C-alpha positions, 0 to 999 in steps of 0.5 A: 634513455633510448633502447632498441626498439626490438623486444628481448627474444626471452621464453615465456614461462607460461604462454597461456597467461599471455594469450590471455591479456593480448586477448583481453587488449584486442591484439592476435596471440603471439608468441617471440617469433611471430607466430600465433599462439592459439586459434581464433577459436580461443581468442576473440571469435573471427579475431582479424590477423591482419590486425595485429601489433604492426599493421601497415601506416595510415596513407592519410595520417603523415606522423602516425603509425600503426592502425589502432585495432578494432574496439572490443564488443561491449558485451565481451567480459574482460578477464585478467588473469596471471601473466607469468614472464621469464623474469616476473610474473603479474598477478591482476588486481582484485576485479571488483575493485575500479580501474585506477583513475588517470590523468586527461591525455595531453594531445599526441601522447607517446609516453607513460608513467608506470609507477610502483616498480619494485625496487630491484627492477631493471630496464630489461624487466621493463623492456621485457614486459612492456616490450609486448605491447608495442615498439619502444622508442626510449625508457627513462627510468628513475631511482624511486620505482617509476620510470617513463616508457615512449611508444612509437604508436599512440595507440599502444599507450592505450594498451599499457594502461591495461596493466595499470593495477598489476602487482608485479613479482620478481622470480619466486622472491617474497621480499619486499624489494621484489614486489610492487603495484603497477600504476600506468597512466598518461605523460606529457612529453615535449618531445610527443608535444612537438611532434603533434605541433609538426603535424597540426602545421602540417595539416593546416599547411595542406588546408591553406594550400588547398584553399588557395587551390579553391579561390584561383578556381573559383577567382574570375578571371582578370580584365584584359589589358588596355592597348597603348596610344598609336596612330594604328590603334587609333585608327583602328579605334574609330572604326569600332566606334562607329560600330554599334556591336563594338561601340561599349569597349571601344568608349572604354579605351578612348575614355581610358587614353584620355584620362592617362592624358595621351591627347596632345596637338599632334593628335587632337584632331584624331581625338576630336574625330573619335568624340564627335562619332561617339556624340553621333551614337547619341541619335541611335541611341535616342532612336531606340528609346523612341522604338521601345516607347512605342512598343510599349504604347503598343504593348499597353494599348493590348493590354487595356483593350484584352482588360476591357474585354475581360470585364464585359465578359464579368459582366456577362457573367455577373448578369448570369448570377444574377438572372439566376437569382430571380425567383423564377429560376431560383425555387428550381434549385436545391439548397445546396445548389443555391448556396453554390451560386450565391458563393459563385456569385459573390466570387465573381463580384468582387473580383469583378470590382478588383478588375474596375479598380484597376481600369480606373487606376490606369485611366487616372494614372494616364489622365494624371500624365497628360495633365503634367504634360499639358503643364509642362507644355502650358509653362514656358519660361520669360525669355522675350527679355533683351537679356535672354535673347541675347544670351540665347544669340551668345550660345548659338555663336558658340556652337556654330564656332564649334561646328566651323571649327569641325568643319574646318579640321575635316578640310584639313583632314581630307587634303592631308589624306590627299596629299599623301595618296599623291605621293605614294600613287601616281597621278590617275584620275578615279571616282574616289578622287571625284568623290573626295573633290565633291566632299571637299567642295562641299565642304567649303561651300558649307564653311562659307555659308557657315561663315556667313552665318556667323557674320550675321549673328554677330551683326544682330547680336549687336543690334541686340546689345544696342536694344538692351543698352537703351532699355536699360536707360529707358528703365533708369529714366522711369524710374526718375520719373517714379521717384518724382512722383512719390515725392509730389505725393508725399508733399500734397498729403502733407499739405491736406491732413490739415484741412482733414482734421477740421471735419472729421465729425462731419464726414461721420455724420454723411457716412452714416446717412449714405450708409442708411439710405443704402441699406433702404434703398436695397430693401425696397428693390429686394421686396419689389423684386419678390413681389414681381416674380411671377409664380410660373417661376418658382423652381419646384424640385422632381424629389418630393420627400427625404426618403427619395432624397437617400434613395437618389444618393444611393443610386447614385453611388452604386452606378458610380461604382459601375461604370458601364451601367445597370439595369433596372433590375438589378438596381431594384435587387440592391435597393431591395436589401435596403428597403423591401417596400420599394418596387421597380415602378417607384424606381424607374419613376424617380429616375426617369424624373432626374435627366440631369442626374441618370441617363438611360442607354440601350445596348445589344441589338435584337433579342438580346437589347438591354436598358442601363441607366447610367450615372451623368451628374457630374456631367449635368453639373457642366451644363446648368 
């Protein structure tokens, strides 16, 4: 049942009670005419009168009504007092009792359930009490002392819940039918749910529209359409293919035309010329690739030279640290300085070793690449046979035929252009005509030369085929001879098997005696050689003991790690960590006795002259 939403103009018997109740609800105290009943000092402090019961509609929330009032301060006590109306009186519940239980709030709830009404309550009385809270859309009253009230705004429902627990009395009557305890709770109405669903669908439409606009804004532009084939477009495309800047786009258009099936007998020559221009672009690409490879090689050479210089500087730094580590300079440093010098020396050696490994890795890669190139050069397929030669001649013949067709097409195109120019222009002798005549004669000469070469190649191919047939016949003849020889050998074996079976024992005895004689001769010859060997030719080893052999192995490993060599002091400092009894003279004498394993070189000039030992064992093995 729908009723007028305006509250009934009834004077209140006790306006102070309404002031207190509305103040507790967070509303500005107003009378029926809309004027404030009390000042701000009596109500909530600093209350904004603009946030009354009828405020403006929120602009970004369609379907919603007034903006809800601000929440009450948590420290403000809620005081429920007696509310006097014209037709009834509302008595507050016991403040010590808990708030009555309510159900979960349905989505978009604008309807409340009011139970515990007096039996004699009317709709006018309900409007008088609940109309002060907000605008009412409809009231559905039941005969069983309850009703459903639907408000315009959702937040009005929260105000109505405040009256839950009040005891209503009509007038001054004490009759049971004129009293009742109110129970206000949320109610689920189909109209509220429908409006809430409409709002949700509206929000979803707005969200979809916003997302669609965002997707359209960030979507990449579609590629430009491919033009359709025509003679004019074909001529322009031929010029674009010859241009390096527009080559990629032009080839894409050409590919699209070919895939569409635009090629026919009439325009086949045009397509052939465009494809030929595309093929000629390969030379430019190969030249660019060669230039880039050359730049790469130059950069590699620069990197290697720079790395070699860096390694040389590392060696100098390490030599400085080793010189500072000697006793004549080491004793003058403090303990902290020695610690720092030792740490710096270790760091420099580690970095130097890493750089050496990197350089050696680069050199190994270069050697592997060179070995692969050598293997590719040495590995040539066996094309010396007549069959391979015939195949090569056939391929060359096909390529010559294709070139001949290309020259013919160019000659025809030039003739057609010349005929068109003669039709449209008066006969005048100019430089262009002479150039075209020269081109035409050149192409004709080239065509004649290609025809002669083609005839010559055909004759050679016929000769090769004849030689191939002859070689096949010779092969068959040789196979027959081999078969006859095999048959004769088998027959010979069959005839000799009985003779071999009759005398196996004699053969075995002869073989044993022959073996004994051979072993005896070998023993005698070996003894004679040992006796005849002079004592001067007995080899003598330059390494006298096992300790020196171990030193040779350690020094070889150390110098192999240092490809640029090391001084005798550097080697001695390394060996002294392993053997404290060794001295520099022993190391120098041992290195001097092995010239094929170690080699001494002089580096630098003048006062900075330095002697370095290098490992040359691999070269010594090759020379032995």
